[in-house]
N, C-alpha and C positions, 0 to 999 in steps of 0.2 A: 598689664596683666602678663604673667608668664605664658609664653606661647603654647606650653603643654596643655593648657586648659581650653584651647580652641578646638573643640571636638567637631571637626568637619571632615572625618574620614570619608573616602569614597566608598560606595557600596561594594565594589569589587574587593577592595582592600579589607573591608570589614568582614565580608563573607569568608574570604580566605582565612583570615585570622580566626573566625568563629569555628570553621570546620577543623582547623588544626587543633584548637583548644578542645573541642568536643571529642575528637579522636583520642587526644592525649589523656583527658581526665574523666571521660565518660559522662559528662554532664550535657543533657539535651539543652537546646536553646530555641527561643522563639523569635530570634532577631530577624528571621525571614520566614514568611509563611511556607515556602517550599521545604525548608528544613523542619519546621514544626510538624508538617504533615507526615513525616517519616517516623516520628517518635511514637512510642506506646501511649495511647490516650490515658492509660492508668498510671503513668509515671508522674512523679512530683514535678511541679513547676517551681523554678527558683525565682523568688520574688525579692525585690529591693523596695524599701519604704523610705521616702524622703519626708521628714516631718513626723516624728513619732509620739509627740505629746498632744494634748488637746484633741482636736478632731482626728489627728493621726492615730492617737491611742485608741479612740473609739472605732476607727476604721479597722485597725489591726484586730481588736477584740471581736468585732462583728465578722470579719473575714474568717478568723480561726473558728468561731462558733458555727458559722454556716457550713464550713467544710470539715468540721471535726478535726482540724489541724492536719489535713491531708497534704498540704503543700509545704514547701520549704522556705522559711524566712531566712534568706541568705545574707542580707546586709541591711543595716539601719543607718540612716544619716540624719543628723540634727545639729543645729547651731547651739543648742542648749546642752552643755556637757552633762549636767545632772540628769536631765531627762533621757539622754542617749544612753547613759550608763544603766539607769534603772530599768528602762524598757528592754535593753539588750540582755541584761541579766535575767529579767523575768521570762523572756521568751527564748533564752539560750541562743542568742544571735552572736556569732563570733566576729563577724566583719562589721566594723563601726567607723563611721566617717562624719566629719562636720561639714565637708564641702562636697556637694554632689558631683562636681567636676572631677575631683580626685577619685571618687567612687566609680564613675563611668570609665575613667581612663584605666583604672586598675582591674575592674571586674565586669565591664559591660558584656564581654563575650561569654560570661557565665550566667547572665540573667535571662529569664524568659519575659519578665514583666516588671513594671515599676508602678508603685502607688504613690501619688503625690498628694500630700496633705499639709503642706506648709501654709503660711499666710497667703492671702489672695494675690499679693503683688509679686510673688515668685512662682505661682502655678505655671504660668505660660512658658517661661524660659526653661524651667526644669522639664516640663512635659515635652516641649519641642526638642530639647536636647536628647531626651530618651527616644523619642520617635524618629529623630534623625538617624539614630543608630539602629532603627528597626525594631525597637522594643515596644511591646504592647503596653498600654498605659491606662491607669485609672486616676482621675483627678477630682479632688473635692470641688464642690461648687463655691463660688462662681468659677467658670473655667479660667477667667482672667479678669483684670480690672479695665481692660480696654478692648475696643472693637478689633483693632489690628491683631493683638495677641490672640484673641479668641479665634479669629479667622485663620491664623497660622496653625493653630491646634487642629482645627477641622481639616485644613488642607493636608497636613501631614498624615492624619488618620486615613483620609480618603486615598491619597496618592500611594501610600505604602501598604494599604489594605490591612491595617492593624485593628486589633480588637481593643476598643476603648470604651470606657464607661464614665459617666458624670455622676458625682456623688449626690444624687437626689434619691437617697435611700428610702424615703417615706413611701414611695410607690410600691416597694416590696415588703413593707411591714405588714404582718398579719392583722394588726389592729387598725390599719388605715385602709378603709374600703375603697381605694382609688379605682381599682379595676371594675368594681361593681358600679361605681359612678359613671365610668367611661361607657360601660355597656348600656346603662339606662339612658344616657344622653344619646348615644349612637342609635339606639333602637326606638327613639322618639317617645319615650315615656312621658316627657313633659312638653312634647311638641317641638316645633322649630325654635331654636335658640335665638333670642332677640338681643340679649346682652349678658355679660358675665362680670361678676364682681369678686375680688379676692382681697383679703385683709389679714394682717398679722399683728398680734400684740408683741411687745418687746421693744428694746432700744439698744443702740450702740453709742448713744450720746453720753459722754463722760459727765460725772456729777459736777466737776469743775474743770475749767480750762487748764491745760498744762502751762506752767510758768517756768521759764529758765530751762535748765537741763539737769539731768541726774547723772551720777557716776555710773559707768557701765559695769554691771556685775561681772565678777571674775569668771563665772561659768558660761557667759554669753559671748559669742563671737559676733559683735555688732556689725562689722563690715559685711559678713556673710548674711546676716539677718536682713540688712538693707538690700542685698543682692544688686540688681541692675538699676534700682531707683536712685535718683539724685541724693547726695548726702544731706542729712539734716541731723543736728545734735540729738543724742539719746535722751529720752525721758521715760520714767517708769510706767507712765500711762500707755506707752507703746505696747506693753505686754499685758495690759488689763483687758477685760472683756470688750472694752470700747475699741480695741485694736482694729476690729472689722469696720469701724465707722470712720476712722481717720483716713483722709484722702490718700496719704502715702502708702497705706497698706490695705485699704478696703473701699467699698462704695456704699456702705450703709445697709440699712435693713432690707431694702429692696433687692440687694444682691445677696444678702444673707439668708433670708427666708423666701423671697420672691421666686427663686428657681424651683422650689418645691411645689408651690401652688400654680405657677405659670406653666410648669411642665405638664401638670394634669390638664390644664385648659387647652394647651396646644395639642396634646395627644388626643383628647376627646373629640376635638373639632377639626383636627388636621389643618391647623392654621399655617399660613405663610407669613413672612415678615410684615409688620404693620406699615402702612403707607404714611401715617402721621403719628406723632407722639406729642402729647400735651402734659405739662407738669404744673400743678398748682401746689406751691409749697411756701414755707416761711421765707421772708426776705428781710434784710439782705442775707445771702448765704454765709455760712461760717467759713472762714479761711482754712480751718484745720480739719473739719469733720462734717459729715452729712447730718442734717437736722431732721427731726421727726415731723410727723403730720403732713406727709406728702399725699397727694391724690394725683395719680398718673393715669392718663387715658391713652391706650393703644388702639388705634383704629385700623381694622383689617378689612380687606376685601373678601366678601363671601364668594365661594366657588361659582354660585349661580348668579352673582351680581348683588349689588347692595353692600352696605357697610355693617360691620359688627364691632361694637366697642367693648374692650376688655379693660376694666378699671382695677387699679391697685390702690390700697390705702394702708397707711401705717400710723403709728402714734395713736392719737385719739380720733382719727378720721374713720368714718364708717360709711357704708353705702347709703346714698340718699335717694328718695323717691320710690322706695320699695314698700309696698303695702305690708302692714303689720302681720298679716296671716301668710306672708310669703317668705319670711326670713326669721331666724332666731338670733337676735342681737346679743343674747347672753353668752354666746360663744366668742371667746377672745380672738379666735382665728378661724378662717373658713374660706371656702370657694362657693359662690352662689351662681348656679346656672339659671337664668330666667328664660323660661319658655312660654310659648303661647298658651299652653295648657296647664301651667303650674311652674314650680321652681324646685330645684334640688340643691341642697347645701351639704357639703362634705368636708372633712378634714380628719386629723388624727382621731381615730376611735369613734367616729359617728358619721351617719348618712341619714338625712331627713328629707322627706318629700312634702311639699306644701301645695295647696291647703291641706291640713292634716285630715279633715273629714273626708276629703275627696280620695285620699290614698290610704284610708284606714284599713282596707282589706287588700291592699296591693301586695302582690307577690313578685319579687324581682325576677328578671329573666335568668335562665340557666347560664352558668358561667360559659363564656365563649372560648376560654383558653385555660390551660392547666395552671395551677398556682405557681407564682414566681418562686423559684428555688432559693432566692436571696440575691440581693443586688450584687454582692461581691462574687458569690458563687456563679451567678449567671455570666459574669465577665470571665471567670476562670474556665468555665465549661466552654465558652466561646473560643478561648485561646486553644484549648485542647482539641476542639473540633475544627479549628481554623475557619470559623464562620463569624466574621465581624457583625453580620446582621442579627446574630443572636443577642447582641447587647442592645437593649431597648433604649438606653440613654447614651448611645455612642456620640462622640464629639460632633460628627456631622449633623446629627439630629438636634442636639442641644445648642449648638453655636448660634443659630439665628435668634432664638429668644434671649440667649445670654447677651448678644450684641445689642438687642433692643433695651435690655436692662441697663447696660453700660451707657447707652445714649441718654436714657432718662436720668440716671445719676449725674451725668455730666451737665445735663440741662439744669438740674437743680443747683449744681456747683456754680454754674455761670449765670444763674437767674434768667434762663431762656425759657419762655413760656410754651412755645410751639415750634415744631420742626416737621418738615417732610423728610422721609428717609428713603434713600435709594441704595439698597443693599448690593446691587450689581456694581455700581460706581463706588460703593463704600463711602458715601458722604451724605450730609444733610444740606439743607438750604441755609444753614447758619454757620458762618465762618468761625464764630467763637466756639461752637461745639466741634466743628471739624478739626480744630487745632488739637483736640484731645482724642481724636480717633486713634492716633498712634502716639504713645508716650515717649518722652525723652529717656534715654538710657545712659548710665554712667560709662565713662571711658573704661575700656578693659573688660567689658562684659559682652560676650558673643551671643546674640540671640539668633538661633537657626531660623531660616526662612524656607518656605515652600509655597511659592506663588504659582 
C-alpha cells in the first residue's frame, strides 16, 4: 500500500495542522475536545459519512430529519460510484471519495465527526482511523465483526474522550417504548427478573449458495469493498441482503438484529459481560454464512449473587417453557422479561404486561427522563457540549455486549457448544474460538490500535 495511506500522525502534529487550517478557513473542528469547547455551540458541525447507501442512506436521512438539516454534510465516501453520485447530488455534497483513507488525508482537519455505515467488516478500521485522528464517531451496529476490533473502538473512544454512538436507533424511536420498559423493569413492576428472552424474525441466509464468481460491476471498487479482509473472488450475492450473513462481511442475524434487543436488556438490568455462552444451532455450520435457528444462552452474574440467563433465538426458534398467559407468541420479534410477579414483553410499537387480567388497570410509572431527542441528534448535541456521556450508546457501553455477540457467532461458525468468557484477558476456554478473537488482515491495510 502507498505509504500516504498510513494515517498515524502524532497528536501534536495533527493539532498543529488543525489549528492552522481552522485559522485559515474559519472552520471549527472537533478533532480535540479542547478545541471544540471553544466554538459556538450553535455553529454547524462538519460531518463526513462513509457508506452512503443502504443503512448509510437511512442514517443520513434520519440525521437530517432529527436536526432539520442544521449540520453540514461536508464529504461523502462510498465504493459504489453510482450511489456516491446520487446521494451527493441529492444532499448537495461537494466533496466525494471512494477511499476513506484519501478523504481523511485530504480533509480530516476540516471534519468534526464521522458517521460510518459501511458493511460490518469495515466498521472497525474506518472508525478507528477516524478516532485516531481525534474525530467523533457514529458507527452502525454491530460495531465490528470481531472482539479485537470492537475492543479497539471502545479503547479509542475512552482514551481520546470522544463522543461516540452505536447505531441502535430503535431505543430512540417514538413508536418503540423501550424507555417505558426500562422504567417498569427497574421499578419492580413485575418483580425480580429471573430470566430474559429475546427473538427476531428475519434471515440473512441466501436462497441459494453462491457458485463460481461474477464479473465485478464497473461502478464498484471491489478492492476497497473488501477492505482489510483477505481476498476472495467477487460474487453478486456479496451485495444482496444476505451480505450481512456471509462470514467475510457479517455475522448473521444475531449481529444484525441482536444489538437492538440485547441493548435494551443490558440497559434495563445494568448487565456486565456474561461468564458463559452456550450456542445450540444447526450443524454442521456452513462454510460461507451464518445459518438460522440459533438458540444462544448468555449467563450473567447478578450483582447480589446468583445467575441470570439471557436467551437469544432466531429463525423458527422461540422461547420454551413459558406459560401461555405470560407471552405473546404472535409477535415475530420481542424481548420478554420474566419476573417473579409477571412478565413484560416489548419491541417495536408495543409493550405488554402479563398476566393480562393482573395488569388490566395498571398505570405505568411517570417517565424518569425527558424524551430522547433522536439517536443522531443526541450524538451531535454531545459533540457540541463536549460531553461524551450524553451518548447513551457510546462505544464503551456497547462494546461488551457486541463482543459477546461476536463470540456467539464464532461459536456457531466453529460448532462450539459452550465457552467461558474472560473479558479482561479477552479470551475463552476454547482455542478454536480464540483464534477468531482477532481476524487476519490483508497486507497493506493499517488498522490503528489503542491498547
